[in-house]
N, C-alpha and C positions, 0 to 999 in steps of 0.2 A: 244747822238743820232745822227746818221749820216743823211744826206739828204734823202737817199732812204727810210730809216725807217720812217722818219717824213712824207714823201709823202704817204707811205703805211698806216700809222695811220690815216692821214687826209682823205684819200680815203675811208677807212673802216668806219669811223665815218659818212662820207657823205652818203654812201650806207645805213647804218642803219637809218640815219635821213630821207632819201627818203622813205624807207619802212615804217617808223613810220608815215610820212606825208601822203603818197599816198596808203599805204597798200602793202601787199605782192602780187606780180603778181600771177595770177591763175596758171601759168606754174610752179611755185615754191611751191605751196601749196600741201601738201601730200594728197593722196587719203583717208587716215584715217580721216583727218580733215573733209572731205565732208561726212564721214560716222557717225560723231558724232550726236547723237540725243538729243533733249531736254528731260527733265524729263517726260513731259506728253507723248511724242512720245515713250519713253522707257516703260512707264507704259502700253500704248496701245499695244505695241509689246509683252510685257510679257503676257498680257491678251490673246492675240491671240495665242501665242506659247503654253500656258498652257491649252488651251481649250480641252475638252474631245474628245477622239477618240475611236470609237468602234472597236472591234477585226476584223470585216469584212472589215475595211478600210486598213488593213495592207497587204502588199505583202511581200513574202520572197524572197529577191534578191539572196542571197546565203544561204546555210543551217544555220539557227539560226539568221540571220540578217533580221529584220523586218522593213519595211518602210511604213509610211502613209503620204500621201501628204495632208496637211491641207488647203493650198491655192496654186493654180497653179501660177507659175511665168510667166510673159510675156516678160521678158528681155533676155539678153545674156545668152546662155547656157554655163555652166562650161565645160572646156576641159582640158586634161592633160597638165600640165605646166603653166596654167593660174594662176595669182595671184588673190586670192579671199579674200573677207572680209565677215565674218559671225558673226551674233549674235547668242548666244546659251544659253541654260540652261541645265546643266547636273545634272541628279538625279540618284539615285539607283532605283531599281525596286519597292521599297516600297514608292517612292515619296520623299525621303530625298534628298535635294539639296546638291551637293558637289562643284559646281562651276557655275558661271554665268557671261558672258560678260556684261549682262545688269546691274549687280550690279556695275561693273567697269565703265559703261557708254561708253565703247569703244569696237567695234568688234575686233575679232582676225583676223589677216591677215596671210596667208600662201600660198605657191605655191602648187596648187592642184596636187595630184597624185605623190608626190615625197617623200612619207613616212615621212613627218614632223609631222604628227599626227597619232593617232591610225588607223589601217586599216578599222575598221568598220565604223568610222565616215566618212572617205573619200568614201568608197564603198556606203554608204548611200546617198552620195551627187551626185552620177553619174546621169547625165541627168537633174540635177537641174538648174533652171533658176533664174535670178535676180528677186527678189520680191516673190520668192516661200518660203513656210513654210513647214517643214517636221518634223515628229517625227520619230526618228531612235532608234530602240532597238538593242543594240550591245551585243552579247554574249561574255563571258569572253575571249574566244580564239581569238576574233577579237578586243579585248580591251586591258586590262593590264594583262590578263592571270593569272597564278597561283602565280605570284609574287606580284601583286597589286602595290600600290604606297605608299611610306612612306616619310615623311618630314625628313630633316637632323637630327632632334632631336628624330626621331623614331616614331612619331605620324602617325598612319595609316590614309591615306587620301582616298585611294581606297583599300578596302580589297581584298585579293586574291579571284579569281574565281567569281568576281562580274559581274552581268549583269548590263549594263548601259543604261540609256535612255537620248537621246539628243533631245531637241526641238530646231530646227535650222531655221534661216532666212538668206537667201543669200542676202547680202546687195549690193555687187558689184563684177564684174569680170573685170580684166584687162588682155586682150589677150597677150600672150607671144610674 
């Protein structure tokens, strides 16, 4: 090992030791880490997200896309290009759950309005604020359409032409 390599190794070990001793500086901690909730917080969030909603609470944003605001948010409003973190529970119209960020204990993060997720989910979030909870009913044509989703082994995850229901909590917005 030459002198430059030895110095690099020692410096690296020193940095790791400092992080261990003093903790990771806030500026280096991910926004996801701040969004991680305890199991009791996750249970409370799930309870709130899955609360009942009457038909008259829904508005139709675009044909077929229905949105009900369960709790109004007071935080930053989401805008095109922002990085957002959301917790959600995805079910079929019959209530069968197909996915949940709560079960993973970690919100999903994506850049808003950049077609990283299905159109109905994003369109249902327009105007949402941090701390807000919504139920979004996504028609097939704004979801996975006539193809649905299958796993690599051929297992159907989302059947073709499925209407999807998402209970969504906007956790954070990072402005672009």
